[in-house]
N, C-alpha and C positions, 0 to 999 in steps of 0.2 A: 734686899738692896738692889738698886738698878744701876746700870752703867750704860746710859743712853749713847755715849760717845762711841763705844766700840763693843761689839758682841764677842770679841776675840778673847776676853779674859777667861783663863781656865777656871772651871768650876771649883777645883781644889783651892784655888787662891781666894775665891769668893767665900768658900766655906771657912778657911783659916781666918779671914778677916772678920767674919761673923763671930767666930769663937773668941778672937781677941777683943772685940768690942762688946760682946755679950748682948748685941742688939741695941746698944745705947750709943748715942752720938759721942764720938771721941773728943769733941770740943770741950766737953764738960758741962753742956747746957742741960743734960738730963733727959732730953727728948729721945724718941726712937730713931735709930739710924735707918735711913731709908735709901741712901745714895752712897755711891763710891766716888771719892775725890782723889785725883792724882795730884800729889804735892808738886812734882815736876810735871807740868801739864804734858799730855801727849804731843801737843803742838810744839813743845819745847824739848822734845826728845825723851820724855818720860816713858817708862815702861810699866807693865802690870806686876811689878815686884812688890811684896808686902811692905817693905820699908818706904815705898813711895805712895802707899795708899792710906787713906783715912775713911772710916765709916762715919758719915755725917748725916744730920737731919736735912730735910727738904730744901729745895731751891726756889720754891714758889715766891714770886714777886721779890726775889733776891733777899727775902727776909730770913730764911733758914740759914744754918751754918754753912751749907754748901754755897749759898749765894754770897755770904760774907767772904768765903775763901776766894771768890772770884772778883770781888769788888776792890781789891787793892788796899784794904785797911784792916785785914785780918792780923792776928798776932803772928809773931815770927815763926817761920817754918811751915806755914800752911801753904805757901806758894814758893817754890824753889826756882831760882833763876836758871835759865839755860846756860849761863856763864859760870855757875857754881860747879866746881870740879869735884868736890867731895861726893862720895856715894850718899844716897839718901839716909842710910843708917848712921851717918856721921853728922847729919843736920837735924838737930832737935826741933820739935814743934812745941809751942807754948799754948796750953789750953786756956780757956776763958778765965780760969781761976789763977792764972799766972804760973802754973807748974810746968816745968820742962819735961818732955818725954822723948826718948830715943826709940825708934822702931827698928826691928831687924827683919830679914827676909825669911825667917822661920816662923814668923807670927808673934814674936815677942814684943813687949812694950815695957821699957825700963825707965826708971827715974834717974839714972846716971848712965854715962857712956859705957858701952861694952867694948871689949877688945875684939874687933872684927877681923883684924889682920889686913884690912884694906888701907890704902894710902890715898 
C-alpha cells in the first residue's frame, strides 16, 4: 500500500493496517488494497493513527475506492470533517454493503462501538 501524501507514516502503522485489511480493500468491494486513505484528511488535521486510516483500492481516474472517498459521495465515515470533534474511533464508516464499522488505534475493526474511554 502506498501513501503518496506523506512518507512520515510509521512502518508499524502500515503493517498493522495491512494485518487489519488482510490486503483487501476495506470498502467491501473485494479488490486488493493498494493505497492508504486518511478519513480525516491530513489537510483537515488528520493524523496517521489507525482509527483514521482505511486500506483502499486504487485511485486511478477516480474510479477506485480511494477516488470515491475523495469525490464527496462516498458512504458515511469515509471522510471526516475538520469540525467533527469526536475521535476517529467514535466515527463509524459504512462499507459499500451498508455495514457500519468502528476502527480503533490498536488495529481493531468492530461491528459495534467499543468503549474507548474517549469523549
